[in-house]
C-alpha positions in Angstrom: 0.0 0.0 0.0 1.3 3.4 -1.0 0.3 6.3 1.4 0.8 10.0 1.0 0.7 11.8 4.4 -0.2 15.5 4.1 0.9 17.2 7.2 3.2 19.9 8.7 6.4 18.0 9.3 9.7 18.7 11.3 11.9 20.5 11.1 8.9 22.8 10.5 7.5 24.2 13.8 4.0 24.7 12.6 0.9 23.2 14.3 0.6 19.4 14.3 4.1 18.9 13.0 4.9 16.6 16.0 1.8 14.5 15.4 2.6 14.2 11.7 6.1 13.0 12.7 4.7 10.3 15.0 2.2 9.1 12.3 5.0 8.9 9.8 7.4 7.1 12.1 4.8 4.3 12.9 3.8 4.0 9.2 7.5 3.5 8.3 7.6 0.5 10.6 4.8 -1.5 8.8 6.3 -4.0 6.4 5.5 -3.5 2.8 4.0 -0.1 3.2 5.4 2.8 1.2 5.2 6.3 2.7 5.7 9.8 1.2 5.2 12.8 3.4 3.8 15.9 1.6 5.0 18.6 4.0 4.9 22.3 4.3 7.7 24.6 3.0 10.4 25.6 5.4 11.2 29.3 6.0 14.9 28.6 5.4 16.6 25.4 4.1 17.2 22.8 6.7 18.2 19.1 6.5 15.4 16.6 6.5 15.0 13.9 9.1 16.8 10.8 8.1 14.7 7.8 7.0 11.7 9.7 5.5 10.8 10.6 2.0 9.6 14.2 2.3 8.3 16.4 -0.6 7.7 20.0 0.4 4.8 21.0 -1.8 2.6 23.5 0.1 3.0 26.6 2.2 1.2 28.3 5.0 -1.1 31.1 3.9 -0.5 30.4 0.2 -3.3 30.3 -2.3 -1.0 28.2 -4.6 -1.0 25.3 -2.1 -3.9 23.3 -3.7 -2.4 23.3 -7.2 1.0 22.3 -5.9 -0.3 19.6 -3.6 -2.6 18.1 -6.2 0.2 18.1 -8.8 2.4 16.1 -6.4 -0.4 13.7 -5.5 -1.2 13.0 -9.2 2.5 12.4 -9.9 2.8 9.9 -7.0 -0.5 8.0 -7.7 -0.9 6.8 -4.1 -3.4 4.2 -2.9 -4.4 6.5 0.1 -4.0 10.2 0.8 -4.1 10.9 4.5 -4.6 14.5 5.8 -3.5 15.4 9.3 -5.0 18.8 9.9 -6.9 21.4 11.9 -8.9 24.3 10.5 -5.8 26.6 10.6 -3.3 24.1 9.2 -3.1 25.8 5.8 -3.3 29.4 7.0 -4.3 31.8 9.8 -6.0 34.1 7.2 -9.6 33.2 6.2 -9.2 32.6 2.4 -6.0 30.5 2.5 -7.3 28.5 5.4 -10.6 27.7 3.7 -9.0 26.9 0.4 -6.7 24.5 2.2 -9.6 22.8 3.9 -11.1 21.9 0.5 -8.0 19.8 -0.5 -9.4 16.5 0.9 -12.5 16.9 -1.2 -10.4 17.8 -4.3 -8.2 14.8 -3.7 -11.2 12.5 -3.7 -12.6 14.2 -6.8 -9.3 13.3 -8.5 -10.0 9.7 -7.8 -7.9 9.0 -4.7 -9.0 7.4 -1.5 -8.8 10.3 0.9 -8.9 10.2 4.7 -8.7 13.0 7.3 -7.6 13.1 10.9 -9.4 16.3 12.2 -8.0 17.6 15.5 -10.7 20.2 16.3 -14.1 21.4 15.3 -15.2 25.0 14.8 -18.2 24.3 17.1 -15.9 23.7 20.1 -13.4 26.6 19.6 -13.8 29.7 21.7 -13.3 32.2 19.0 -12.6 35.0 21.5 -9.8 33.1 23.0 -8.5 32.2 19.5 -8.1 35.9 18.7 -10.8 36.0 16.0 -12.0 39.4 15.0 -15.1 38.4 13.0 -16.7 35.5 14.9 -19.9 35.4 12.8 -17.9 35.1 9.5 -15.7 32.4 11.1 -18.8 30.4 12.2 -20.3 30.5 8.7 -16.9 29.7 7.2 -16.4 26.9 9.7 -19.8 25.3 8.8 -19.0 25.4 5.1 -15.5 24.1 5.6 -16.8 21.2 7.7 -19.4 20.3 5.0 -16.5 20.2 2.4 -14.3 18.1 4.7 -17.0 15.5 5.0 -16.7 14.7 1.3 -13.5 12.8 2.2 -13.8 9.0 2.2 -13.6 9.1 6.0 -13.0 11.6 8.8 -11.5 10.6 12.1 -12.0 12.8 15.2 -10.3 12.3 18.5 -13.1 12.7 21.0 -16.6 11.0 21.0 -18.3 14.3 21.6 -16.9 15.5 18.2 -18.5 12.6 16.4 -21.8 13.3 18.1 -21.6 17.0 16.9 -20.9 15.9 13.3 -23.7 13.4 13.3 -26.3 15.7 14.9 -25.4 18.9 13.0 -24.3 17.6 9.6 -25.8 14.2 9.5 -23.5 12.7 6.8 -20.1 11.4 6.1 -18.1 8.4 7.4 -17.0 9.6 10.8 -14.8 7.5 13.1 -13.5 8.1 16.6 -9.8 7.4 17.1 -7.7 7.7 20.2 -5.2 10.5 20.0 -2.5 8.0 20.9 0.6 8.4 23.1 3.0 10.5 20.9 6.1 8.7 22.0 5.6 5.3 20.4 6.7 3.3 23.4 5.6 4.7 26.7 8.3 4.8 29.4 7.8 3.8 33.0 8.5 6.9 35.1 12.0 7.3 36.6 11.1 8.8 40.0 14.8 9.3 40.9 14.8 12.2 38.4 11.9 14.0 40.0 12.2 16.2 43.0 16.0 15.7 42.9 16.9 18.4 43.9 13.9 20.5 42.7 10.3 19.8 41.8 9.9 20.9 38.2 6.5 22.1 37.1 6.3 21.9 33.3 4.1 24.2 31.1 4.5 23.3 27.5 2.7 24.3 24.2 2.0 27.1 21.8 1.2 30.1 23.9 -0.8 33.3 23.6 -4.4 32.4 22.7 -6.3 30.0 24.8 -3.1 28.8 26.4 -1.9 31.6 28.6 0.7 31.9 31.3 -0.4 34.9 33.4 -2.3 32.9 36.0 0.4 30.2 36.2 3.2 32.8 36.8 1.0 34.4 39.6 0.2 31.0 41.1 3.9 30.1 41.1 4.6 32.9 43.6 2.1 31.3 46.0 3.6 27.8 45.4 7.1 28.9 46.3 5.9 30.1 49.7 5.1 26.5 50.6 7.4 24.5 48.3 10.6 26.6 48.0 12.3 23.9 45.9 9.7 24.2 43.1 10.8 25.3 39.7 8.6 26.4 36.7 9.8 25.3 33.3 8.1 27.0 30.4 8.6 25.3 27.0 7.3 25.9 23.5 6.7 28.8 21.2 4.3 31.6 20.4 1.0 30.8 18.8 1.0 32.2 15.2 -1.8 34.6 16.2 0.1 35.8 19.3 3.6 36.6 18.1 5.8 38.1 20.9 3.6 36.8 23.7 6.3 34.7 25.4 8.9 37.5 25.2 6.4 39.9 26.9 5.8 37.4 29.7 9.5 36.8 30.1 10.2 40.5 30.4 7.7 40.7 33.3 9.1 37.6 35.1 11.9 38.3 37.5 11.6 35.2 39.6 14.9 33.2 39.5 13.1 29.8 39.5 11.1 30.5 36.3 12.9 29.3 33.2 12.0 29.7 29.6 13.5 26.9 27.4 11.8 27.8 24.1 11.3 25.2 21.3 12.2 21.7 22.3 13.6 19.4 19.5 11.9 16.0 19.3 15.0 14.1 20.7 15.1 16.3 23.8 11.4 15.8 24.8 11.9 12.5 26.8 14.5 14.1 29.1 12.3 17.2 29.6 9.2 15.2 30.6 10.9 12.4 32.6 12.5 15.1 34.9 9.2 16.9 35.5 7.2 16.2 38.7 3.9 17.5 37.2 2.6 19.0 33.9 0.3 21.9 34.1 -2.3 22.9 31.4 -3.5 26.4 32.3 -6.0 26.7 29.4 -8.9 29.2 29.3 -10.6 27.0 26.7 -9.7 24.1 24.5 -9.3 23.3 20.8 -9.2 19.6 20.7 -7.7 16.5 22.3 -4.5 17.7 24.0 -1.3 16.4 22.7 0.5 17.7 25.8 -1.7 15.5 28.0 -0.8 12.5 25.9 2.9 13.3 26.0 2.7 13.6 29.8 0.9 10.2 29.9 3.7 8.6 27.8 6.3 9.4 30.5 4.0 8.9 33.5 3.8 12.5 34.6 0.9 13.7 36.7 -1.3 16.4 35.1 -3.1 19.5 36.4 -5.6 21.1 34.1 -8.3 23.7 34.1 -11.7 22.3 34.4 -12.9 22.6 30.8 -15.0 20.1 28.7 -12.3 18.6 26.5 -9.9 18.0 29.4 -12.8 16.3 31.4 -13.4 14.0 28.4 -9.8 13.0 28.3 -9.9 11.9 32.0 -13.2 10.1 31.5 -12.8 8.5 28.1 -9.1 7.6 28.3 -8.5 7.1 32.0 -5.9 9.8 32.4 -5.0 11.0 35.9 -5.8 14.7 35.9 -6.4 16.9 38.8 -8.7 19.9 37.9 -9.0 23.4 39.2 -11.5 26.2 38.4 -10.5 28.1 35.2 -9.0 31.5 36.0 -8.8 30.9 39.8 -5.1 31.5 40.7 -5.5 30.3 44.3 -7.2 27.0 43.2 -4.4 26.4 40.7 -1.7 27.0 43.3 -3.4 24.7 45.9 -3.9 21.9 43.4 -0.2 21.9 42.4 0.9 22.2 46.1 -1.3 19.2 47.0 0.6 17.1 44.4 4.1 18.4 45.1 3.8 17.7 48.8 2.4 14.2 48.3 4.8 11.6 46.9 2.3 8.9 47.1 -0.2 10.8 45.0 2.6 11.6 42.5 3.3 7.9 42.1 -0.4 6.9 41.8 -1.0 9.5 39.1 2.2 8.6 37.3 1.4 4.9 37.1 -2.2 5.5 36.1 -1.1 7.8 33.2 1.6 5.4 31.9 -0.9 2.5 32.1 -3.4 4.6 30.0 -0.6 5.4 27.5 0.2 1.7 27.1 -3.5 1.0 26.2 -3.4 3.6 23.5 0.1 3.4 22.1 0.8 5.0 18.7 1.6 1.7 17.0 -1.9 0.4 18.0 -3.6 3.5 16.8 -1.9 3.5 13.4 -2.7 -0.2 12.9 -6.4 0.8 13.3 -6.1 3.4 10.7 -4.3 1.1 8.2 -6.9 -1.6 8.7 -9.6 1.0 7.9 -7.7 2.0 4.7 -7.3 -1.7 3.7 -11.0 -2.4 4.3 -12.2 0.6 2.4 -10.0 -0.3 -0.6 -11.5 -3.8 -0.7 -15.0 -2.4 -0.4 -14.4 0.0 -3.2 -13.6 -2.8 -5.5 -16.7 -4.8 -4.5 -18.9 -1.7 -5.1 -17.6 -1.5 -8.6 -18.4 -5.2 -9.2 -21.9 -4.6 -7.7 -22.6 -1.6 -10.0 -21.5 -3.6 -13.0 -23.8 -6.5 -12.2 -26.8 -4.2 -11.7 -26.5 -3.0 -15.3 -29.6 -4.0 -17.5 -29.3 -7.4 -19.0 -29.9 -6.0 -22.5 -26.9 -3.7 -22.3 -24.2 -4.7 -24.7 -21.0 -6.1 -23.1 -22.6 -6.2 -19.7 -21.1 -9.6 -18.9 -17.7 -8.5 -20.1 -17.7 -5.4 -17.9 -18.8 -7.4 -14.9 -16.0 -9.9 -15.4 -13.4 -7.1 -15.9 -14.6 -5.4 -12.7 -14.4 -8.7 -10.7 -10.9 -9.4 -12.0 -9.7 -5.9 -11.2 -11.1 -6.1 -7.7 -9.5 -9.5 -7.2 -6.1 -8.2 -8.4 -6.3 -5.2 -6.1 -7.2 -7.4 -3.2 -4.1 -9.6 -3.9 -2.0 -6.4 -4.2 -3.2 -5.1 -0.8 -2.4 -8.5 0.9 1.0 -8.5 -0.7 1.7 -4.9 0.2 1.0 -5.3 3.9 2.3 -8.8 4.9 2.5 -7.8 8.5 -1.1 -6.8 8.9 -2.7 -10.2 9.2 -0.1 -11.2 11.8 -0.8 -8.0 13.7 -4.5 -8.7 13.6 -3.9 -12.2 15.1 -1.6 -10.8 17.8 -4.1 -8.1 18.7 -7.0 -10.6 18.9 -4.9 -12.8 21.2 -4.1 -9.8 23.4 -7.7 -8.8 23.7 -8.7 -12.4 24.7 -6.0 -12.6 27.3 -6.1 -9.1 28.9 -9.5 -7.6 28.1 -9.9 -4.2 29.6 -6.4 -4.2 31.0 -4.7 -4.7 27.7 -5.4 -2.9 24.4 -9.0 -2.0 24.1 -10.9 -3.7 21.3 -12.2 -1.7 18.4 -15.8 -1.0 19.4 -18.5 1.2 18.0 -17.3 3.9 20.5 -13.9 4.0 19.0 -14.5 3.0 15.3 -17.8 4.4 14.3 -17.8 3.2 10.7 -20.6 1.2 9.1 -21.7 -1.7 11.2 -23.8 -4.7 10.3 -26.2 -6.7 12.6 -25.4 -10.3 13.4 -27.3 -12.7 11.2 -30.4 -14.2 12.8 -30.0 -17.7 14.1 -33.0 -18.6 12.0 -30.7 -18.6 8.9 -28.9 -21.6 10.3 -32.1 -23.6 9.7 -32.1 -25.0 6.1 -36.0 -25.1 6.0 -36.1 -21.4 6.9 -33.6 -20.5 4.1 -35.6 -22.5 1.6 -38.8 -20.7 2.6 -37.1 -17.3 2.3 
């Protein structure tokens, strides 16, 4: 199977580049699967990451991106085009962003199986927090953009509530729910010797300035130091594209010697940063999707403190993450919640073990195998639909039998090619089924209707096992 992954990709620092990297890394490990990353242009030339075939064929805020990207897809002729995107992936200006969102539909119209992983919905974004100047225009544009996105062969969202919104408001499209996955492919058991030795590190990490803000965290840290003098606040990440200069402004106002700004963290340095942190804090005023930071923290068994907003609550309830909540905007509550964890080693260990256990149940290799199985299944169904359409042609139509035979032969050849292209998939299915039967809820969770909401078929009635009933039917 040949897959084109359309995503921001390191060394680019644009949104979702880390998630795109982890998708590509896991796809690369599947035997017989060929991957090409169609990435965003870099501001200045930099060496590509070893081991990946990357074609830079689209740019942020460029109206030429659709033509360039479609030209590259037609040249490669992939079996599957997979888009990893949010509504601002192709631009933070209305027209380039909307034109970019139409690309999955254009890809399908060009005859390619097209699948989308959608990280947020416009319906759940707080437009005021996002710095939007014309909320009504964005709501209308978001509605139209979502309608266009649903023309893809399938759309995967990362929270069950998002699927419910798409079903109730739009009522069409093949919509699946997928776990976000633990970004570091193999979750690591926490090394407690690196935590609180000699200081307790509170880690705040992300793209700052819109719904992720540091003002309350900096104020709360002053209160924390009064009770936990060995605490240290580490602020990592960069400015959000809509809030350029935000981190620099915060840094100029911070004079506390135990607050450190570490900036952008390269992928290879992330394990060290998280493993040495006692707690991760998510001081969000609103949310824009399933948090990648929460899943990174879970991968390294780090306790999480987050503001009590809907998407964070869903993460705790749906994925079993250990998150302690505080009232959004309440500085005293934020400080007290962090102090309660920093002063309680037993609670730290309980939360750490719970998070790494959750990460093991939703590891990235398992999530990617679910995607690839869906792609494989839809490829096979596509061939069968062609055969079905040919057989439904009127009997009087010339060459009807010949067209039906050709369609059946083509579907059979494609099925054989898919099996040959992914020799490890059947073995993976068997191993996964065995794991499910052995471990149940404690191992990898089975694909259920809650986590793979594609078309389902009822079990055949037991009456069909009776030959007399079949004959009467």
